[in-house]
MOPAC internal coordinates of N, CA, C and O (Angstrom, degrees):
PM7 1SCF
backbone

  N    0.0000 0     0.00 0     0.00 0    0    0    0
  C    1.5163 1     0.00 0     0.00 0    1    0    0
  C    1.5395 1   110.89 1     0.00 0    2    1    0
  O    1.2310 1   121.79 1   -47.90 1    3    2    1
  N    1.2701 1   114.19 1   132.10 1    3    2    1
  C    1.5173 1   116.93 1   179.44 1    5    3    2
  C    1.5522 1   109.48 1   -84.74 1    6    5    3
  O    1.2310 1   123.96 1   -20.08 1    7    6    5
  N    1.3510 1   110.00 1   159.92 1    7    6    5
  C    1.5771 1   117.85 1  -170.17 1    9    7    6
  C    1.6058 1    99.47 1  -129.53 1   10    9    7
  O    1.2310 1   120.31 1   -40.66 1   11   10    9
  N    1.3310 1   117.01 1   139.34 1   11   10    9
  C    1.4164 1   126.56 1   167.80 1   13   11   10
  C    1.5942 1   113.50 1  -128.72 1   14   13   11
  O    1.2310 1   121.16 1   -36.33 1   15   14   13
  N    1.2976 1   115.38 1   143.67 1   15   14   13
  C    1.4769 1   124.22 1  -177.63 1   17   15   14
  C    1.5214 1   103.89 1  -108.10 1   18   17   15
  O    1.2310 1   119.66 1   -58.19 1   19   18   17
  N    1.3419 1   118.25 1   121.81 1   19   18   17
  C    1.4083 1   121.50 1   170.87 1   21   19   18
  C    1.4263 1   113.98 1  -122.91 1   22   21   19
  O    1.2310 1   119.48 1   -53.84 1   23   22   21
  N    1.3526 1   118.59 1   126.16 1   23   22   21
  C    1.4127 1   124.89 1   173.00 1   25   23   22
  C    1.5348 1   110.98 1  -101.24 1   26   25   23
  O    1.2310 1   121.34 1   -29.12 1   27   26   25
  N    1.2968 1   115.04 1   150.88 1   27   26   25
  C    1.4523 1   120.61 1  -173.49 1   29   27   26
  C    1.5357 1   105.76 1    74.84 1   30   29   27
  O    1.2310 1   118.02 1  -135.33 1   31   30   29
  N    1.2158 1   121.37 1    44.67 1   31   30   29
  C    1.4342 1   121.92 1  -169.03 1   33   31   30
  C    1.5093 1   117.33 1   -85.41 1   34   33   31
  O    1.2310 1   120.86 1   170.05 1   35   34   33
  N    1.3915 1   115.97 1    -9.95 1   35   34   33
  C    1.4590 1   120.68 1  -177.43 1   37   35   34
  C    1.4932 1   116.17 1   -77.36 1   38   37   35
  O    1.2310 1   117.10 1   170.44 1   39   38   37
  N    1.3134 1   123.12 1    -9.56 1   39   38   37
  C    1.4029 1   120.04 1  -172.26 1   41   39   38
  C    1.5604 1   111.43 1  -159.79 1   42   41   39
  O    1.2310 1   120.79 1   -10.71 1   43   42   41
  N    1.2282 1   116.09 1   169.29 1   43   42   41
  C    1.4764 1   119.14 1   173.91 1   45   43   42
  C    1.4820 1   116.66 1    55.93 1   46   45   43
  O    1.2310 1   122.22 1    41.89 1   47   46   45
  N    1.4931 1   113.35 1  -138.11 1   47   46   45
  C    1.3427 1   122.06 1  -177.87 1   49   47   46
  C    1.6204 1   108.53 1   -59.88 1   50   49   47
  O    1.2310 1   119.04 1   138.41 1   51   50   49
  N    1.3870 1   119.43 1   -41.59 1   51   50   49
  C    1.3860 1   118.67 1  -178.72 1   53   51   50
  C    1.5759 1   117.38 1   -58.84 1   54   53   51
  O    1.2310 1   121.86 1   145.50 1   55   54   53
  N    1.2307 1   114.05 1   -34.50 1   55   54   53
  C    1.3970 1   123.40 1  -177.41 1   57   55   54
  C    1.5762 1   104.54 1   -73.31 1   58   57   55
  O    1.2310 1   119.99 1   134.51 1   59   58   57
  N    1.2710 1   117.62 1   -45.49 1   59   58   57
  C    1.4681 1   122.21 1  -179.32 1   61   59   58
  C    1.5169 1   110.82 1   -64.00 1   62   61   59
  O    1.2310 1   119.67 1   134.87 1   63   62   61
  N    1.3547 1   118.24 1   -45.13 1   63   62   61
  C    1.3734 1   121.66 1   174.42 1   65   63   62
  C    1.6398 1   116.03 1   -59.29 1   66   65   63
  O    1.2310 1   121.29 1   148.61 1   67   66   65
  N    1.2141 1   115.14 1   -31.39 1   67   66   65
  C    1.4765 1   120.60 1   171.98 1   69   67   66
  C    1.5229 1   109.33 1   -62.03 1   70   69   67
  O    1.2310 1   119.57 1   126.17 1   71   70   69
  N    1.3145 1   118.42 1   -53.83 1   71   70   69
  C    1.3505 1   126.02 1   178.26 1   73   71   70
  C    1.4785 1   112.14 1   -50.16 1   74   73   71
  O    1.2310 1   120.83 1   125.18 1   75   74   73
  N    1.3763 1   116.02 1   -54.82 1   75   74   73
  C    1.4671 1   120.17 1  -179.40 1   77   75   74
  C    1.4471 1   114.65 1   -58.46 1   78   77   75
  O    1.2310 1   118.90 1   135.89 1   79   78   77
  N    1.3327 1   119.70 1   -44.11 1   79   78   77
  C    1.4262 1   123.78 1  -175.48 1   81   79   78
  C    1.5046 1   110.27 1   -73.07 1   82   81   79
  O    1.2310 1   119.66 1   139.19 1   83   82   81
  N    1.4438 1   118.25 1   -40.81 1   83   82   81
  C    1.3716 1   119.64 1   176.24 1   85   83   82
  C    1.6010 1   114.96 1   -63.53 1   86   85   83
  O    1.2310 1   120.39 1   143.57 1   87   86   85
  N    1.2424 1   116.86 1   -36.43 1   87   86   85
  C    1.4638 1   119.70 1   174.54 1   89   87   86
  C    1.4773 1   112.77 1   -63.46 1   90   89   87
  O    1.2310 1   120.03 1   151.14 1   91   90   89
  N    1.2099 1   117.55 1   -28.86 1   91   90   89
  C    1.5132 1   124.28 1   177.39 1   93   91   90
  C    1.5598 1   112.46 1   -83.64 1   94   93   91
  O    1.2310 1   120.21 1   172.16 1   95   94   93
  N    1.3547 1   117.21 1    -7.84 1   95   94   93
  C    1.4616 1   119.34 1   175.21 1   97   95   94
  C    1.5459 1   115.41 1    94.66 1   98   97   95
  O    1.2310 1   121.95 1  -172.41 1   99   98   97
  N    1.3311 1   113.88 1     7.59 1   99   98   97
  C    1.4558 1   118.52 1  -177.76 1  101   99   98
  C    1.6178 1   106.90 1   -72.60 1  102  101   99
  O    1.2310 1   121.91 1   -27.74 1  103  102  101
  N    1.3919 1   113.95 1   152.26 1  103  102  101
  C    1.4096 1   118.43 1   158.79 1  105  103  102
  C    1.5635 1   112.87 1   -72.77 1  106  105  103
  O    1.2310 1   120.47 1   -54.68 1  107  106  105
  N    1.2593 1   116.71 1   125.32 1  107  106  105
  C    1.4610 1   118.18 1  -179.29 1  109  107  106
  C    1.4347 1   110.39 1  -114.20 1  110  109  107
  O    1.2310 1   121.60 1   -54.03 1  111  110  109
  N    1.3967 1   114.53 1   125.97 1  111  110  109
  C    1.6191 1   120.13 1   169.64 1  113  111  110
  C    1.5722 1   102.55 1   -94.51 1  114  113  111
  O    1.2310 1   119.89 1   -72.35 1  115  114  113
  N    1.2045 1   117.81 1   107.65 1  115  114  113
  C    1.5270 1   120.56 1   177.59 1  117  115  114
  C    1.5096 1   109.53 1  -100.36 1  118  117  115
  O    1.2310 1   117.25 1   -53.57 1  119  118  117
  N    1.2266 1   122.84 1   126.43 1  119  118  117
  C    1.4741 1   126.50 1  -172.44 1  121  119  118
  C    1.5735 1   106.53 1  -128.14 1  122  121  119
  O    1.2310 1   120.33 1   -49.08 1  123  122  121
  N    1.3681 1   116.98 1   130.92 1  123  122  121
  C    1.4195 1   122.85 1   169.54 1  125  123  122
  C    1.6051 1   107.08 1  -149.35 1  126  125  123
  O    1.2310 1   119.69 1    -7.33 1  127  126  125
  N    1.3273 1   118.19 1   172.67 1  127  126  125
  C    1.3604 1   124.30 1  -176.75 1  129  127  126
  C    1.4741 1   113.85 1   -61.91 1  130  129  127
  O    1.2310 1   123.08 1   125.34 1  131  130  129
  N    1.4025 1   111.70 1   -54.66 1  131  130  129
  C    1.4109 1   118.39 1  -174.90 1  133  131  130
  C    1.5670 1   109.98 1  -124.97 1  134  133  131
  O    1.2310 1   122.05 1   -65.43 1  135  134  133
  N    1.2964 1   113.68 1   114.57 1  135  134  133
  C    1.5135 1   116.23 1  -174.74 1  137  135  134
  C    1.5714 1   111.10 1   -90.27 1  138  137  135
  O    1.2310 1   120.22 1   163.39 1  139  138  137
  N    1.2083 1   117.19 1   -16.61 1  139  138  137
  C    1.4988 1   116.83 1  -172.77 1  141  139  138
  C    1.4637 1   114.29 1   -81.44 1  142  141  139
  O    1.2310 1   119.43 1   167.84 1  143  142  141
  N    1.3895 1   118.70 1   -12.16 1  143  142  141
  C    1.4928 1   122.46 1  -171.53 1  145  143  142
  C    1.5603 1   109.26 1  -100.73 1  146  145  143
  O    1.2310 1   115.69 1   171.00 1  147  146  145
  N    1.2359 1   125.78 1    -9.00 1  147  146  145
  C    1.3083 1   123.24 1  -169.08 1  149  147  146
  C    1.4663 1   111.94 1  -110.35 1  150  149  147
  O    1.2310 1   122.88 1   -67.83 1  151  150  149
  N    1.3903 1   112.08 1   112.17 1  151  150  149
  C    1.5145 1   121.61 1  -175.53 1  153  151  150
  C    1.5971 1   110.08 1   -69.05 1  154  153  151
  O    1.2310 1   119.38 1   133.49 1  155  154  153
  N    1.3034 1   118.79 1   -46.51 1  155  154  153
  C    1.4913 1   125.46 1  -178.28 1  157  155  154
  C    1.4168 1   113.31 1   -50.92 1  158  157  155
  O    1.2310 1   124.46 1   126.72 1  159  158  157
  N    1.3646 1   109.05 1   -53.28 1  159  158  157
  C    1.5540 1   118.93 1  -179.14 1  161  159  158
  C    1.5870 1   109.32 1   -60.89 1  162  161  159
  O    1.2310 1   120.18 1   139.02 1  163  162  161
  N    1.3411 1   117.27 1   -40.98 1  163  162  161
  C    1.4128 1   118.96 1   178.15 1  165  163  162
  C    1.4937 1   115.45 1   -63.17 1  166  165  163
  O    1.2310 1   119.43 1   139.20 1  167  166  165
  N    1.4263 1   118.70 1   -40.80 1  167  166  165
  C    1.3534 1   125.65 1   177.99 1  169  167  166
  C    1.6176 1   109.80 1   -59.84 1  170  169  167
  O    1.2310 1   119.76 1   138.60 1  171  170  169
  N    1.3420 1   118.07 1   -41.40 1  171  170  169
  C    1.4053 1   123.43 1  -175.56 1  173  171  170
  C    1.6508 1   105.94 1   -61.73 1  174  173  171
  O    1.2310 1   122.47 1   135.70 1  175  174  173
  N    1.3760 1   112.88 1   -44.30 1  175  174  173
  C    1.4450 1   118.34 1  -179.55 1  177  175  174
  C    1.5534 1   107.09 1   -62.90 1  178  177  175
  O    1.2310 1   118.68 1   142.92 1  179  178  177
  N    1.0881 1   120.12 1   -37.08 1  179  178  177
  C    1.5870 1   124.31 1  -176.15 1  181  179  178
  C    1.6320 1   103.76 1   -67.57 1  182  181  179
  O    1.2310 1   120.94 1   136.40 1  183  182  181
  N    1.2571 1   115.81 1   -43.60 1  183  182  181
  C    1.5053 1   120.34 1  -173.27 1  185  183  182
  C    1.5323 1   114.94 1   -84.77 1  186  185  183
  O    1.2310 1   120.39 1   160.43 1  187  186  185
  N    1.3194 1   116.86 1   -19.57 1  187  186  185
  C    1.4888 1   122.28 1  -175.39 1  189  187  186
  C    1.5662 1   108.00 1  -128.60 1  190  189  187
  O    1.2310 1   117.51 1   -78.41 1  191  190  189
  N    1.2315 1   122.34 1   101.59 1  191  190  189
  C    1.4510 1   117.58 1   178.19 1  193  191  190
  C    1.4623 1   119.41 1   -72.08 1  194  193  191
  O    1.2310 1   120.20 1   176.70 1  195  194  193
  N    1.2486 1   117.22 1    -3.30 1  195  194  193
  C    1.4628 1   124.96 1   174.14 1  197  195  194
  C    1.5799 1   113.59 1   -86.22 1  198  197  195
  O    1.2310 1   123.46 1  -179.47 1  199  198  197
  N    1.3144 1   110.96 1     0.53 1  199  198  197
  C    1.5936 1   111.51 1   179.65 1  201  199  198
  C    1.5328 1   107.04 1  -110.65 1  202  201  199
  O    1.2310 1   123.92 1   -42.88 1  203  202  201
  N    1.3568 1   110.09 1   137.12 1  203  202  201
  C    1.5537 1   117.90 1  -177.65 1  205  203  202
  C    1.4700 1   102.22 1  -128.03 1  206  205  203
  O    1.2310 1   121.44 1   -41.51 1  207  206  205
  N    1.4108 1   114.85 1   138.49 1  207  206  205
  C    1.3694 1   120.85 1   178.13 1  209  207  206
  C    1.5321 1   109.04 1  -107.03 1  210  209  207
  O    1.2310 1   120.43 1   -39.68 1  211  210  209
  N    1.3151 1   116.78 1   140.32 1  211  210  209
  C    1.5003 1   126.28 1  -177.86 1  213  211  210
  C    1.3684 1   110.41 1  -138.87 1  214  213  211
  O    1.2310 1   116.75 1   -41.05 1  215  214  213
  N    1.3136 1   123.78 1   138.95 1  215  214  213
  C    1.3964 1   132.99 1   179.33 1  217  215  214
  C    1.5728 1   107.49 1   -78.72 1  218  217  215
  O    1.2310 1   120.76 1   -48.63 1  219  218  217
  N    1.3112 1   116.15 1   131.37 1  219  218  217
  C    1.4985 1   118.20 1  -177.11 1  221  219  218
  C    1.5264 1   105.38 1  -149.07 1  222  221  219
  O    1.2310 1   119.37 1   -55.62 1  223  222  221
  N    1.2820 1   118.81 1   124.38 1  223  222  221
  C    1.4521 1   127.07 1   172.02 1  225  223  222
  C    1.4763 1   112.89 1  -128.47 1  226  225  223
  O    1.2310 1   121.64 1   -66.95 1  227  226  225
  N    1.3526 1   114.47 1   113.05 1  227  226  225
  C    1.4966 1   114.59 1  -176.73 1  229  227  226
  C    1.5787 1   103.73 1  -100.27 1  230  229  227
  O    1.2310 1   123.57 1   -53.52 1  231  230  229
  N    1.3412 1   110.76 1   126.48 1  231  230  229
  C    1.5138 1   116.99 1  -173.45 1  233  231  230
  C    1.6274 1   105.16 1  -121.12 1  234  233  231
  O    1.2310 1   122.69 1   -56.54 1  235  234  233
  N    1.2365 1   112.46 1   123.46 1  235  234  233
  C    1.4870 1   122.75 1  -177.63 1  237  235  234
  C    1.6466 1   107.25 1  -100.10 1  238  237  235
  O    1.2310 1   121.01 1   -45.85 1  239  238  237
  N    1.1996 1   115.68 1   134.15 1  239  238  237
  C    1.4457 1   118.53 1   174.04 1  241  239  238
  C    1.5142 1   111.46 1  -121.62 1  242  241  239
  O    1.2310 1   122.80 1   -41.76 1  243  242  241
  N    1.3838 1   112.24 1   138.24 1  243  242  241
  C    1.5252 1   115.05 1  -178.85 1  245  243  242
  C    1.3972 1   110.99 1  -106.24 1  246  245  243
  O    1.2310 1   120.10 1   180.00 1  247  246  245

């Protein structure tokens, strides 16, 4: 089974990519800053057991 990593997974293109890959049976590593607040992403996880949600915040310092 193939695996894909998607950052910014809680909206827009990221959310749509999760749907597309999950429907094709891929393992999806979905990352976003706050995972508790997004209902659409939670529903995807409930419908597709190959999708996992992880908290990820990338901080850059100058």
